[in-house]
ZAVO-100886 format. One record per residue: z, x, y of N, C-alpha, C in turn; residue in one letter; residue number from 1. Coordinates in Angstrom, 3 decimals, decimal comma, m for minus. Example, Ala and Ser with C-alpha at 12.3 -4.5 7.8 and 13.67 -1.06 7.14 Angstrom:
% ZAVO-100886
<node n_c3="7,800" n_c1="13,190" n_c2="m5,690" ca_c3="7,800" ca_c1="12,300" ca_c2="m4,500" c_c3="7,800" c_c1="13,200" c_c2="m3,300" r="A" k="1"/>
<node n_c3="7,080" n_c1="12,850" n_c2="m2,250" ca_c3="7,140" ca_c1="13,670" ca_c2="m1,060" c_c3="7,870" c_c1="12,900" c_c2="0,030" r="S" k="2"/>
***
This chain:
% ZAVO-100886
<node n_c3="0,000" n_c1="0,834" n_c2="m1,186" ca_c3="0,000" ca_c1="0,000" ca_c2="0,000" c_c3="0,000" c_c1="0,876" c_c2="1,246" r="X" k="1"/>
<node n_c3="m0,949" n_c1="0,618" n_c2="2,125" ca_c3="m1,075" ca_c1="1,411" ca_c2="3,336" c_c3="m0,378" c_c1="0,736" c_c2="4,511" r="X" k="2"/>
<node n_c3="0,170" n_c1="1,576" n_c2="5,371" ca_c3="0,675" ca_c1="1,154" ca_c2="6,672" c_c3="m0,229" c_c1="1,838" c_c2="7,686" r="X" k="3"/>
<node n_c3="m0,807" n_c1="1,062" n_c2="8,602" ca_c3="m1,760" ca_c1="1,639" ca_c2="9,529" c_c3="m1,431" c_c1="1,407" c_c2="11,004" r="X" k="4"/>
<node n_c3="m0,343" n_c1="0,697" n_c2="11,302" ca_c3="0,096" ca_c1="0,572" ca_c2="12,699" c_c3="1,520" c_c1="0,020" c_c2="12,739" r="X" k="5"/>
<node n_c3="2,061" n_c1="m0,042" n_c2="13,950" ca_c3="3,408" ca_c1="m0,583" ca_c2="14,127" c_c3="3,393" c_c1="m2,090" c_c2="14,374" r="X" k="6"/>
<node n_c3="2,218" n_c1="m2,680" n_c2="14,490" ca_c3="2,097" ca_c1="m4,123" ca_c2="14,725" c_c3="2,682" c_c1="m4,899" c_c2="13,540" r="X" k="7"/>
<node n_c3="3,131" n_c1="m6,106" n_c2="13,765" ca_c3="3,660" ca_c1="m6,902" ca_c2="12,655" c_c3="2,667" c_c1="m7,022" c_c2="11,491" r="X" k="8"/>
<node n_c3="1,376" n_c1="m7,042" n_c2="11,813" ca_c3="0,348" ca_c1="m7,145" ca_c2="10,779" c_c3="m0,244" c_c1="m5,783" c_c2="10,432" r="X" k="9"/>
<node n_c3="0,468" n_c1="m4,711" n_c2="10,736" ca_c3="m0,035" ca_c1="m3,356" ca_c2="10,587" c_c3="0,115" c_c1="m2,736" c_c2="9,218" r="X" k="10"/>
<node n_c3="0,042" n_c1="m3,560" n_c2="8,178" ca_c3="0,060" ca_c1="m3,009" ca_c2="6,821" c_c3="m0,773" c_c1="m3,897" c_c2="5,913" r="X" k="11"/>
<node n_c3="m1,156" n_c1="m3,341" n_c2="4,760" ca_c3="m2,052" ca_c1="m4,061" ca_c2="3,856" c_c3="m1,506" c_c1="m5,406" c_c2="3,396" r="X" k="12"/>
<node n_c3="m0,221" n_c1="m5,514" n_c2="3,245" ca_c3="0,361" ca_c1="m6,770" ca_c2="2,779" c_c3="0,265" c_c1="m7,863" c_c2="3,852" r="X" k="13"/>
<node n_c3="0,352" n_c1="m7,488" n_c2="5,106" ca_c3="0,435" ca_c1="m8,468" ca_c2="6,190" c_c3="m0,855" c_c1="m8,664" c_c2="6,980" r="X" k="14"/>
<node n_c3="m1,829" n_c1="m7,793" n_c2="6,799" ca_c3="m2,976" ca_c1="m7,799" ca_c2="7,706" c_c3="m3,800" c_c1="m9,084" c_c2="7,708" r="X" k="15"/>
<node n_c3="m3,774" n_c1="m9,859" n_c2="6,664" ca_c3="m4,567" ca_c1="m11,092" ca_c2="6,618" c_c3="m3,732" c_c1="m12,359" c_c2="6,790" r="X" k="16"/>
<node n_c3="m2,458" n_c1="m12,204" n_c2="7,015" ca_c3="m1,590" ca_c1="m13,375" ca_c2="7,146" c_c3="m1,951" c_c1="m14,240" c_c2="8,345" r="X" k="17"/>
<node n_c3="m2,443" n_c1="m13,623" n_c2="9,415" ca_c3="m2,827" ca_c1="m14,428" ca_c2="10,577" c_c3="m3,933" c_c1="m15,420" c_c2="10,229" r="X" k="18"/>
<node n_c3="m4,822" n_c1="m15,048" n_c2="9,322" ca_c3="m5,894" ca_c1="m15,959" ca_c2="8,898" c_c3="m5,322" c_c1="m17,189" c_c2="8,210" r="X" k="19"/>
<node n_c3="m4,220" n_c1="m17,043" n_c2="7,524" ca_c3="m3,570" ca_c1="m18,181" ca_c2="6,878" c_c3="m3,168" c_c1="m19,222" c_c2="7,926" r="X" k="20"/>
<node n_c3="m2,605" n_c1="m18,760" n_c2="9,029" ca_c3="m2,168" ca_c1="m19,674" ca_c2="10,088" c_c3="m3,347" c_c1="m20,261" c_c2="10,852" r="X" k="21"/>
<node n_c3="m4,374" n_c1="m19,469" n_c2="11,074" ca_c3="m5,588" ca_c1="m19,993" ca_c2="11,695" c_c3="m6,192" c_c1="m21,092" c_c2="10,824" r="X" k="22"/>
<node n_c3="m6,275" n_c1="m20,835" n_c2="9,522" ca_c3="m6,823" ca_c1="m21,835" ca_c2="8,604" c_c3="m5,956" c_c1="m23,090" c_c2="8,548" r="X" k="23"/>
<node n_c3="m4,650" n_c1="m22,929" n_c2="8,629" ca_c3="m3,757" ca_c1="m24,089" ca_c2="8,646" c_c3="m4,011" c_c1="m24,935" c_c2="9,894" r="X" k="24"/>
<node n_c3="m4,155" n_c1="m24,296" n_c2="11,045" ca_c3="m4,447" ca_c1="m25,029" ca_c2="12,280" c_c3="m5,779" c_c1="m25,761" c_c2="12,165" r="X" k="25"/>
<node n_c3="m6,782" n_c1="m25,093" n_c2="11,619" ca_c3="m8,092" ca_c1="m25,730" ca_c2="11,433" c_c3="m7,995" c_c1="m26,935" c_c2="10,508" r="X" k="26"/>
<node n_c3="m7,232" n_c1="m26,802" n_c2="9,435" ca_c3="m7,045" ca_c1="m27,907" ca_c2="8,490" c_c3="m6,350" c_c1="m29,085" c_c2="9,167" r="X" k="27"/>
<node n_c3="m5,325" n_c1="m28,801" n_c2="9,953" ca_c3="m4,604" ca_c1="m29,866" ca_c2="10,646" c_c3="m5,509" c_c1="m30,575" c_c2="11,653" r="X" k="28"/>
<node n_c3="m6,338" n_c1="m29,822" n_c2="12,348" ca_c3="m7,275" ca_c1="m30,431" ca_c2="13,291" c_c3="m8,230" c_c1="m31,344" c_c2="12,546" r="X" k="29"/>
<node n_c3="m8,804" n_c1="m30,864" n_c2="11,461" ca_c3="m9,751" ca_c1="m31,679" ca_c2="10,685" c_c3="m9,112" c_c1="m32,985" c_c2="10,217" r="X" k="30"/>
<node n_c3="m7,892" n_c1="m32,896" n_c2="9,697" ca_c3="m7,208" ca_c1="m34,106" ca_c2="9,225" c_c3="m6,954" c_c1="m35,077" c_c2="10,369" r="X" k="31"/>
<node n_c3="m6,516" n_c1="m34,563" n_c2="11,500" ca_c3="m6,227" ca_c1="m35,420" ca_c2="12,640" c_c3="m7,488" c_c1="m35,977" c_c2="13,277" r="X" k="32"/>
<node n_c3="m8,569" n_c1="m35,227" n_c2="13,270" ca_c3="m9,850" ca_c1="m35,711" ca_c2="13,794" c_c3="m10,356" c_c1="m36,873" c_c2="12,949" r="X" k="33"/>
<node n_c3="m10,226" n_c1="m36,775" n_c2="11,642" ca_c3="m10,651" ca_c1="m37,881" ca_c2="10,765" c_c3="m9,909" c_c1="m39,157" c_c2="11,126" r="X" k="34"/>
<node n_c3="m8,607" n_c1="m39,051" n_c2="11,364" ca_c3="m7,810" ca_c1="m40,210" ca_c2="11,746" c_c3="m8,241" c_c1="m40,733" c_c2="13,113" r="X" k="35"/>
<node n_c3="m8,514" n_c1="m39,817" n_c2="14,029" ca_c3="m8,883" ca_c1="m40,181" ca_c2="15,393" c_c3="m10,209" c_c1="m40,946" c_c2="15,443" r="X" k="36"/>
<node n_c3="m11,074" n_c1="m40,715" n_c2="14,466" ca_c3="m12,386" ca_c1="m41,368" ca_c2="14,451" c_c3="m12,295" c_c1="m42,884" c_c2="14,356" r="X" k="37"/>
<node n_c3="m11,241" n_c1="m43,390" n_c2="13,722" ca_c3="m11,179" ca_c1="m44,833" ca_c2="13,486" c_c3="m9,955" c_c1="m45,521" c_c2="14,070" r="X" k="38"/>
<node n_c3="m8,982" n_c1="m44,765" n_c2="14,526" ca_c3="m7,755" ca_c1="m45,396" ca_c2="14,997" c_c3="m7,965" c_c1="m46,118" c_c2="16,327" r="X" k="39"/>
<node n_c3="m7,167" n_c1="m47,128" n_c2="16,531" ca_c3="m7,124" ca_c1="m47,826" ca_c2="17,808" c_c3="m5,778" c_c1="m47,621" c_c2="18,482" r="X" k="40"/>
<node n_c3="m5,036" n_c1="m46,643" n_c2="17,997" ca_c3="m3,728" ca_c1="m46,331" ca_c2="18,565" c_c3="m3,880" c_c1="m45,322" c_c2="19,692" r="X" k="41"/>
<node n_c3="m3,031" n_c1="m45,417" n_c2="20,725" ca_c3="m3,156" ca_c1="m44,531" ca_c2="21,876" c_c3="m2,434" c_c1="m43,198" c_c2="21,721" r="X" k="42"/>
<node n_c3="m2,077" n_c1="m42,839" n_c2="20,522" ca_c3="m1,375" ca_c1="m41,579" ca_c2="20,281" c_c3="m2,239" c_c1="m40,667" c_c2="19,415" r="X" k="43"/>
<node n_c3="m2,004" n_c1="m39,376" n_c2="19,548" ca_c3="m2,768" ca_c1="m38,400" ca_c2="18,767" c_c3="m1,985" c_c1="m37,101" c_c2="18,699" r="X" k="44"/>
<node n_c3="m2,287" n_c1="m36,285" n_c2="17,683" ca_c3="m1,666" ca_c1="m34,966" ca_c2="17,540" c_c3="m2,703" c_c1="m33,852" c_c2="17,622" r="X" k="45"/>
<node n_c3="m3,953" n_c1="m34,216" n_c2="17,795" ca_c3="m5,034" ca_c1="m33,236" ca_c2="17,801" c_c3="m4,833" c_c1="m32,174" c_c2="18,869" r="X" k="46"/>
<node n_c3="m4,438" n_c1="m32,597" n_c2="20,066" ca_c3="m4,304" ca_c1="m31,620" ca_c2="21,148" c_c3="m3,217" c_c1="m30,598" c_c2="20,856" r="X" k="47"/>
<node n_c3="m2,168" n_c1="m31,001" n_c2="20,169" ca_c3="m1,118" ca_c1="m30,045" ca_c2="19,792" c_c3="m1,681" c_c1="m28,989" c_c2="18,845" r="X" k="48"/>
<node n_c3="m2,442" n_c1="m29,429" n_c2="17,867" ca_c3="m3,015" ca_c1="m28,479" ca_c2="16,905" c_c3="m4,047" c_c1="m27,569" c_c2="17,571" r="X" k="49"/>
<node n_c3="m4,812" n_c1="m28,106" n_c2="18,509" ca_c3="m5,773" ca_c1="m27,281" ca_c2="19,236" c_c3="m5,043" c_c1="m26,267" c_c2="20,111" r="X" k="50"/>
<node n_c3="m3,968" n_c1="m26,694" n_c2="20,740" ca_c3="m3,167" ca_c1="m25,779" ca_c2="21,561" c_c3="m2,651" c_c1="m24,619" c_c2="20,716" r="X" k="51"/>
<node n_c3="m2,166" n_c1="m24,921" n_c2="19,532" ca_c3="m1,673" ca_c1="m23,885" ca_c2="18,617" c_c3="m2,818" c_c1="m22,967" c_c2="18,189" r="X" k="52"/>
<node n_c3="m3,969" n_c1="m23,557" n_c2="17,874" ca_c3="m5,125" ca_c1="m22,752" ca_c2="17,481" c_c3="m5,548" c_c1="m21,824" c_c2="18,620" r="X" k="53"/>
<node n_c3="m5,544" n_c1="m22,314" n_c2="19,846" ca_c3="m5,898" ca_c1="m21,476" ca_c2="20,999" c_c3="m4,913" c_c1="m20,320" c_c2="21,140" r="X" k="54"/>
<node n_c3="m3,627" n_c1="m20,606" n_c2="20,982" ca_c3="m2,628" ca_c1="m19,526" ca_c2="21,058" c_c3="m2,887" c_c1="m18,466" c_c2="19,992" r="X" k="55"/>
<node n_c3="m3,157" n_c1="m18,903" n_c2="18,770" ca_c3="m3,460" ca_c1="m17,961" ca_c2="17,693" c_c3="m4,753" c_c1="m17,197" c_c2="17,972" r="X" k="56"/>
<node n_c3="m5,757" n_c1="m17,896" n_c2="18,498" ca_c3="m7,047" ca_c1="m17,264" ca_c2="18,781" c_c3="m6,910" c_c1="m16,184" c_c2="19,848" r="X" k="57"/>
<node n_c3="m6,053" n_c1="m16,417" n_c2="20,830" ca_c3="m5,830" ca_c1="m15,401" ca_c2="21,870" c_c3="m5,216" c_c1="m14,136" c_c2="21,263" r="X" k="58"/>
<node n_c3="m4,348" n_c1="m14,321" n_c2="20,302" ca_c3="m3,662" ca_c1="m13,185" ca_c2="19,673" c_c3="m4,515" c_c1="m12,507" c_c2="18,607" r="X" k="59"/>
<node n_c3="m5,261" n_c1="m13,307" n_c2="17,849" ca_c3="m6,053" ca_c1="m12,796" ca_c2="16,722" c_c3="m7,534" c_c1="m13,148" c_c2="16,927" r="X" k="60"/>
<node n_c3="m8,102" n_c1="m12,610" n_c2="17,982" ca_c3="m9,440" ca_c1="m12,982" ca_c2="18,426" c_c3="m10,516" c_c1="m12,748" c_c2="17,368" r="X" k="61"/>
<node n_c3="m10,478" n_c1="m11,619" n_c2="16,707" ca_c3="m11,522" ca_c1="m11,301" ca_c2="15,721" c_c3="m11,524" c_c1="m12,331" c_c2="14,604" r="X" k="62"/>
<node n_c3="m10,360" n_c1="m12,594" n_c2="14,023" ca_c3="m10,296" ca_c1="m13,584" ca_c2="12,939" c_c3="m10,646" c_c1="m14,977" c_c2="13,442" r="X" k="63"/>
<node n_c3="m10,217" n_c1="m15,313" n_c2="14,652" ca_c3="m10,554" ca_c1="m16,622" ca_c2="15,213" c_c3="m12,064" c_c1="m16,769" c_c2="15,351" r="X" k="64"/>
<node n_c3="m12,719" n_c1="m15,724" n_c2="15,830" ca_c3="m14,171" ca_c1="m15,794" ca_c2="15,984" c_c3="m14,887" c_c1="m15,915" c_c2="14,646" r="X" k="65"/>
<node n_c3="m14,292" n_c1="m15,376" n_c2="13,605" ca_c3="m14,886" ca_c1="m15,498" ca_c2="12,270" c_c3="m14,641" c_c1="m16,871" c_c2="11,647" r="X" k="66"/>
<node n_c3="m13,503" n_c1="m17,485" n_c2="11,938" ca_c3="m13,112" ca_c1="m18,722" ca_c2="11,257" c_c3="m13,478" c_c1="m20,005" c_c2="12,005" r="X" k="67"/>
<node n_c3="m13,545" n_c1="m19,956" n_c2="13,309" ca_c3="m13,849" ca_c1="m21,158" ca_c2="14,093" c_c3="m15,354" c_c1="m21,319" c_c2="14,190" r="X" k="68"/>
<node n_c3="m15,819" n_c1="m22,528" n_c2="13,928" ca_c3="m17,253" ca_c1="m22,831" ca_c2="14,027" c_c3="m17,497" c_c1="m23,630" c_c2="15,301" r="X" k="69"/>
<node n_c3="m18,374" n_c1="m23,109" n_c2="16,134" ca_c3="m18,646" ca_c1="m23,744" ca_c2="17,428" c_c3="m19,114" c_c1="m25,189" c_c2="17,273" r="X" k="70"/>
<node n_c3="m19,916" n_c1="m25,464" n_c2="16,252" ca_c3="m20,395" ca_c1="m26,853" ca_c2="16,084" c_c3="m19,248" c_c1="m27,795" c_c2="15,726" r="X" k="71"/>
<node n_c3="m18,235" n_c1="m27,283" n_c2="15,019" ca_c3="m17,056" ca_c1="m28,110" ca_c2="14,714" c_c3="m16,268" c_c1="m28,407" c_c2="15,977" r="X" k="72"/>
<node n_c3="m16,142" n_c1="m27,406" n_c2="16,849" ca_c3="m15,427" ca_c1="m27,611" ca_c2="18,108" c_c3="m16,120" c_c1="m28,705" c_c2="18,923" r="X" k="73"/>
<node n_c3="m17,442" n_c1="m28,690" n_c2="18,952" ca_c3="m18,188" ca_c1="m29,724" ca_c2="19,684" c_c3="m17,991" c_c1="m31,096" c_c2="19,040" r="X" k="74"/>
<node n_c3="m17,949" n_c1="m31,137" n_c2="17,730" ca_c3="m17,701" ca_c1="m32,387" ca_c2="17,010" c_c3="m16,293" c_c1="m32,913" c_c2="17,338" r="X" k="75"/>
<node n_c3="m15,308" n_c1="m32,017" n_c2="17,340" ca_c3="m13,931" ca_c1="m32,428" ca_c2="17,651" c_c3="m13,841" c_c1="m32,958" c_c2="19,078" r="X" k="76"/>
<node n_c3="m14,510" n_c1="m32,274" n_c2="19,993" ca_c3="m14,498" ca_c1="m32,686" ca_c2="21,401" c_c3="m15,118" c_c1="m34,078" c_c2="21,548" r="X" k="77"/>
<node n_c3="m16,224" n_c1="m34,295" n_c2="20,888" ca_c3="m16,901" ca_c1="m35,599" ca_c2="20,930" c_c3="m15,984" c_c1="m36,691" c_c2="20,369" r="X" k="78"/>
<node n_c3="m15,355" n_c1="m36,411" n_c2="19,240" ca_c3="m14,454" ca_c1="m37,389" ca_c2="18,623" c_c3="m13,262" c_c1="m37,678" c_c2="19,525" r="X" k="79"/>
<node n_c3="m12,696" n_c1="m36,638" n_c2="20,124" ca_c3="m11,572" ca_c1="m36,846" ca_c2="21,049" c_c3="m12,003" c_c1="m37,718" c_c2="22,217" r="X" k="80"/>
<node n_c3="m13,156" n_c1="m37,417" n_c2="22,808" ca_c3="m13,634" ca_c1="m38,192" ca_c2="23,949" c_c3="m13,928" c_c1="m39,640" c_c2="23,569" r="X" k="81"/>
<node n_c3="m14,477" n_c1="m39,853" n_c2="22,389" ca_c3="m14,719" ca_c1="m41,223" ca_c2="21,919" c_c3="m13,404" c_c1="m41,968" c_c2="21,724" r="X" k="82"/>
<node n_c3="m12,416" n_c1="m41,281" n_c2="21,144" ca_c3="m11,093" ca_c1="m41,889" ca_c2="20,997" c_c3="m10,520" c_c1="m42,241" c_c2="22,367" r="X" k="83"/>
<node n_c3="m10,638" n_c1="m41,326" n_c2="23,319" ca_c3="m10,075" ca_c1="m41,571" ca_c2="24,645" c_c3="m10,753" c_c1="m42,768" c_c2="25,308" r="X" k="84"/>
<node n_c3="m12,057" n_c1="m42,877" n_c2="25,167" ca_c3="m12,771" ca_c1="m44,035" ca_c2="25,718" c_c3="m12,292" c_c1="m45,327" c_c2="25,063" r="X" k="85"/>
<node n_c3="m12,067" n_c1="m45,286" n_c2="23,776" ca_c3="m11,652" ca_c1="m46,462" ca_c2="23,017" c_c3="m10,192" c_c1="m46,829" c_c2="23,277" r="X" k="86"/>
<node n_c3="m9,337" n_c1="m45,844" n_c2="23,406" ca_c3="m7,893" ca_c1="m46,085" ca_c2="23,450" c_c3="m7,224" c_c1="m45,687" c_c2="24,764" r="X" k="87"/>
<node n_c3="m7,954" n_c1="m45,064" n_c2="25,656" ca_c3="m7,355" ca_c1="m44,565" ca_c2="26,889" c_c3="m6,658" c_c1="m45,636" c_c2="27,708" r="X" k="88"/>
<node n_c3="m7,182" n_c1="m46,836" n_c2="27,703" ca_c3="m6,560" ca_c1="m47,909" ca_c2="28,497" c_c3="m5,196" c_c1="m48,312" c_c2="27,944" r="X" k="89"/>
<node n_c3="m4,888" n_c1="m47,917" n_c2="26,723" ca_c3="m3,588" ca_c1="m48,215" ca_c2="26,113" c_c3="m2,539" c_c1="m47,144" c_c2="26,439" r="X" k="90"/>
<node n_c3="m2,981" n_c1="m46,037" n_c2="26,998" ca_c3="m2,069" ca_c1="m44,959" ca_c2="27,393" c_c3="m1,479" c_c1="m45,339" c_c2="28,745" r="X" k="91"/>
<node n_c3="m0,172" n_c1="m45,181" n_c2="28,919" ca_c3="0,412" ca_c1="m45,501" ca_c2="30,232" c_c3="m0,333" c_c1="m44,777" c_c2="31,357" r="X" k="92"/>
<node n_c3="m0,592" n_c1="m45,505" n_c2="32,429" ca_c3="m1,390" ca_c1="m45,002" ca_c2="33,539" c_c3="m0,890" c_c1="m43,654" c_c2="34,055" r="X" k="93"/>
<node n_c3="0,433" n_c1="m43,479" n_c2="34,128" ca_c3="0,955" ca_c1="m42,239" ca_c2="34,694" c_c3="0,662" c_c1="m41,009" c_c2="33,831" r="X" k="94"/>
<node n_c3="0,259" n_c1="m41,215" n_c2="32,571" ca_c3="m0,059" ca_c1="m40,095" ca_c2="31,669" c_c3="m1,545" c_c1="m39,979" c_c2="31,361" r="X" k="95"/>
<node n_c3="m2,284" n_c1="m41,040" n_c2="31,577" ca_c3="m3,675" ca_c1="m41,148" ca_c2="31,115" c_c3="m4,552" c_c1="m39,989" c_c2="31,573" r="X" k="96"/>
<node n_c3="m4,657" n_c1="m39,757" n_c2="32,854" ca_c3="m5,555" ca_c1="m38,707" ca_c2="33,358" c_c3="m5,063" c_c1="m37,312" c_c2="32,994" r="X" k="97"/>
<node n_c3="m3,754" n_c1="m37,141" n_c2="32,917" ca_c3="m3,203" ca_c1="m35,850" ca_c2="32,521" c_c3="m3,545" c_c1="m35,502" c_c2="31,083" r="X" k="98"/>
<node n_c3="m3,481" n_c1="m36,485" n_c2="30,206" ca_c3="m3,848" ca_c1="m36,260" ca_c2="28,802" c_c3="m5,322" c_c1="m35,901" c_c2="28,695" r="X" k="99"/>
<node n_c3="m6,155" n_c1="m36,616" n_c2="29,427" ca_c3="m7,596" ca_c1="m36,323" ca_c2="29,402" c_c3="m7,861" c_c1="m34,926" c_c2="29,962" r="X" k="100"/>
<node n_c3="m7,194" n_c1="m34,592" n_c2="31,070" ca_c3="m7,378" ca_c1="m33,268" ca_c2="31,676" c_c3="m6,905" c_c1="m32,163" c_c2="30,735" r="X" k="101"/>
<node n_c3="m5,769" n_c1="m32,372" n_c2="30,062" ca_c3="m5,285" ca_c1="m31,382" ca_c2="29,091" c_c3="m6,283" c_c1="m31,205" c_c2="27,960" r="X" k="102"/>
<node n_c3="m6,834" n_c1="m32,302" n_c2="27,466" ca_c3="m7,841" ca_c1="m32,227" ca_c2="26,415" c_c3="m9,057" c_c1="m31,437" c_c2="26,868" r="X" k="103"/>
<node n_c3="m9,549" n_c1="m31,755" n_c2="28,067" ca_c3="m10,719" ca_c1="m31,037" ca_c2="28,595" c_c3="m10,443" c_c1="m29,537" c_c2="28,704" r="X" k="104"/>
<node n_c3="m9,263" n_c1="m29,182" n_c2="29,189" ca_c3="m8,911" ca_c1="m27,772" ca_c2="29,359" c_c3="m8,771" c_c1="m27,058" c_c2="28,008" r="X" k="105"/>
<node n_c3="m8,129" n_c1="m27,719" n_c2="27,049" ca_c3="m7,967" ca_c1="m27,102" ca_c2="25,732" c_c3="m9,313" c_c1="m26,891" c_c2="25,053" r="X" k="106"/>
<node n_c3="m10,197" n_c1="m27,870" n_c2="25,147" ca_c3="m11,520" ca_c1="m27,691" ca_c2="24,548" c_c3="m12,299" c_c1="m26,587" c_c2="25,257" r="X" k="107"/>
<node n_c3="m12,160" n_c1="m26,504" n_c2="26,567" ca_c3="m12,820" ca_c1="m25,429" ca_c2="27,314" c_c3="m12,336" c_c1="m24,064" c_c2="26,824" r="X" k="108"/>
<node n_c3="m11,027" n_c1="m23,925" n_c2="26,626" ca_c3="m10,481" ca_c1="m22,662" ca_c2="26,119" c_c3="m10,962" c_c1="m22,391" c_c2="24,702" r="X" k="109"/>
<node n_c3="m10,941" n_c1="m23,419" n_c2="23,851" ca_c3="m11,331" ca_c1="m23,242" ca_c2="22,452" c_c3="m12,800" c_c1="m22,889" c_c2="22,315" r="X" k="110"/>
<node n_c3="m13,625" n_c1="m23,387" n_c2="23,216" ca_c3="m15,069" ca_c1="m23,112" ca_c2="23,158" c_c3="m15,392" c_c1="m21,627" c_c2="23,373" r="X" k="111"/>
<node n_c3="m14,438" n_c1="m20,849" n_c2="23,814" ca_c3="m14,647" ca_c1="m19,412" ca_c2="23,989" c_c3="m14,651" c_c1="m18,661" c_c2="22,663" r="X" k="112"/>
<node n_c3="m14,191" n_c1="m19,305" n_c2="21,614" ca_c3="m14,046" ca_c1="m18,659" ca_c2="20,317" c_c3="m15,037" c_c1="m19,234" c_c2="19,306" r="X" k="113"/>
<node n_c3="m15,248" n_c1="m18,497" n_c2="18,264" ca_c3="m16,059" ca_c1="m18,990" ca_c2="17,159" c_c3="m17,460" c_c1="m18,422" c_c2="17,120" r="X" k="114"/>
<node n_c3="m18,171" n_c1="m18,951" n_c2="16,163" ca_c3="m19,542" ca_c1="m18,507" ca_c2="15,941" c_c3="m20,445" c_c1="m19,704" c_c2="15,674" r="X" k="115"/>
***
């Protein structure tokens, strides 16, 4: 077993662990997007999972660029926007535009990653 740096992932045993978390975030997004496609409820967890994925992508850029597919990000964005159009009026007015703005910003950040 090799040790090649002082970073937490700086050894052969740990070097691919970040991909496990990236893949978990991607899986959670996919599951939540499927639900978002048909729900009429004004709540969602997709933005939380995207926020986590963005945080991981900032830290582990190379793996994020290998694992994130740009066409999936566009599909997720479209599904989120369709959900918002369908359910946005059910979100309390004082939160509605902020949720939409947060979604737009998170997708903008996420679009920087992938292939």
